[in-house]
N, C-alpha and C positions, 0 to 999 in steps of 0.2 A: 504494500500500500504506500503510495507516495505521501510525503509529508512536507511541511514547510521547509523551503529552501531547495527542494527538488524541482527539476523541470517537469512541468505538467504534461501528462500523456495527452496527446491529441487524438481525436476520434471523429468518425463520420456517423451520421444517423439520419433521422427524418424529423422535420419540424412537426410538432403536434397539431396538425390541422387536417382537414379532409383533402387538402391539395397535395399531400405527400411531397412537399418541397424538401430537397436534400439539405442536410446540415453538415457543416464542417467546422469544428472548433477553431481551426487555424484562421478561418475568415473573421473571427471575433477578437483575435489577439492583436495587440499593438495600438489600440485606440483607448486604452485605459483598463482598469481592473475588470475582470470578469468573475461573477459569482456563479459557481456551479452548485446548485442546491439539489442534491439527489434525494428522491423520496420513494418509498415503497410502492404506493399505488394511489391513483386518482380515486376520488369518491370515498375514501376512508377517512374517519374523523380526524386522526392526527395529521394526515397529509393535507386535508382541507384546511385545518387550522394553520399549518405552516405556510402554505401557499397564500392564503388570505393575509396572514401576518406580514409576509414579504410584500404582497401587493400594497398593504397599508403603509409600508415604508418605501415604496418604489420611488417617490419623488426624492427622498433623502439619498437613496442609492444613485439616482441619476445626477443629483446635485454634486455628489462626490465623484462623478465621472464614471460610475460603474454601469456595467451591463449585467442584468440578471437573467439566468437561464435555469429553469427547472428540468431535471432529468429523471426519467423513470422508464421501466420496461413496458409501460402501457402502450397500446396501439395509438397511432396518430388520431384515429377517430375518437377514442375515449378521451385523450388529452384535449382535443378540440371541444368536445362537449363539456368537459370539466372547466376549461377556460371560460367558455360562454356562460355556464351556470353560475360561476363564482366571480365573474368580472375580472379575470386575471389578464393583465395587459402585457406581461412579459412572455417571451417565448418559452414553451415547454418543448423538450426534445424527447422524441420517442426512440428509445434505445432497445427496440425489440430484439435486435441481434446481440445485445448485451456487451457490445464492444467497449463502451465507456464504463459500464458496471464492473467488468472484468479488469480493465486497465487501471481502475482506481481501487481494486481489491475490495469491492463492496457487496459482492453477491451473497445473499442470505436466503434461507428458506423459512417460511412460517407455516409449517405443515397443518397446524390446527385451523388455519384459514384457507388451506389448499393453495398456498402461494409458494412457488419454487423459482429460484434464480432471479429474484427481484433485488432491487437496490436497498441496502441499509440506508437509513437517514444519515446524510453527511453534507457538509458544506466545505467547499474549497474556494478561496479567493485567489485568482490568478493575476499576477502583475502583468503589465503590458509586455514585458520581455518573455512571458511564458513560464516564469517560475511561480511556484506556489508560495504565496505570501501569508496564507492562513489556512489551517485545516481543523476541522471538527468532525468527529465521527461518533454517532450515538452508541452508548453502551447498550441501550434498549431502543428499538426502532419506534417506540411510542413517544420517546422524549423529543421535545422541540429544541432547535438550536438556540444559542445565545444571540439574539438579534442585534443587540447593541454592540457586542464584540465583533460581529460580522461587519456592521457599519463602520466601526473604528478601523477594521482591517482594510476596508475599501478606501477610506479616507487616507490611511497611511500609504497605501499602494498607489495612490493617484500621483 
């Protein structure tokens, strides 16, 4: 699992909409900090809370020069519906191939919910040069990240 100071693994996936637009992390590096917020699954209470909490702080992330991306193994259709239902204005990245989840060492199973190969809840702030400026990985995927610490990391990486 990459940590603060490491070069961030890049990956390709699909933007979480019904348009199936290709996504490449490399296209987002270089213009300021990038927040990668990995979450287990759309439409689950902790994930909804997290994505809405990030949306509530989105202006602050943008003011600090940051780009926010949510990443999960959900399908693009599911993510698009999730964004629409909850007013999420930042991009969600559909990692159905689990390239990002595996590159960041976040693959977990929650068998009691029938979920396998999903992302653990984690946040990485990537500096413009592609290094990891901040990392947080949940001990328990129901825990939400420390939002103020993430904002501080984005401001420091700007």
